C-alpha positions, 0 to 999 in steps of 0.5 A: 219270482226266484228260480225255486229248485236248486240245481247245482253244476257238476264239475267242469259245467259251466254256471251263470257266474261264467257267463253272466255280465256283472253290475248290470245297468239299472234305472229307478222305477220313478224315472221317466221313459225318456231317461230309460230310452236314453240309458238303454242307447247309450249303454247299448243294452235292450233291458234295464234292471227296474230298482227301487230307492234302496237298490233293490230289483223290482222289475225290468224294462225292455225295448219291447215294453217301450215299443209296445207302448209308442206303438199305441200313440197316435201322433208325435205329440202323444209320443212325446208326452209318453216319453216325458211323462210316463215313469219306468214303473208304469211299463216295466214287467214285474216281478222280475225272474231272477237266478243265482250265480251258481245255476248251471247255464243249461238250467238258465237257458231252460228257465228262459225258454220256459218264461219266453224271455231273452235274460235273466237277472242274477241275485246273490244273498238278495242283491243284484249282481248280474244279468245274463242273456241267451246271447251270453250263454250262446258265447259261453258254450261256443267258447267251450269248443 
């Protein structure tokens, strides 16, 4: 899903490109949930871009997705099975909602509010180029003051 309405930033209005993190951390859809947990912990992120073998964004795996699945396990053995045998594609949210780098930050914040999500992945010409979170947006506006 992509932001459909093309809204361009006015002069001096911050855009997604001004606040986004470039080269977001990604993981293959075929990776195990255990590998995803390790990647999130090592990278200090709360979500991963899920990509197909060609590097195309196909979904998002967040800590919320993982914790919800873990809450359904009955014991340590089931938890270990989940982490070892469940693939990222089985828990990811798809499709990912994407935006473009030239979108005004205000519009990105509204998009997150409407979708009740904490981050948006940024694509340019069909290529994943970044991720912007509510924290990034808050920081960008705080720097302006």
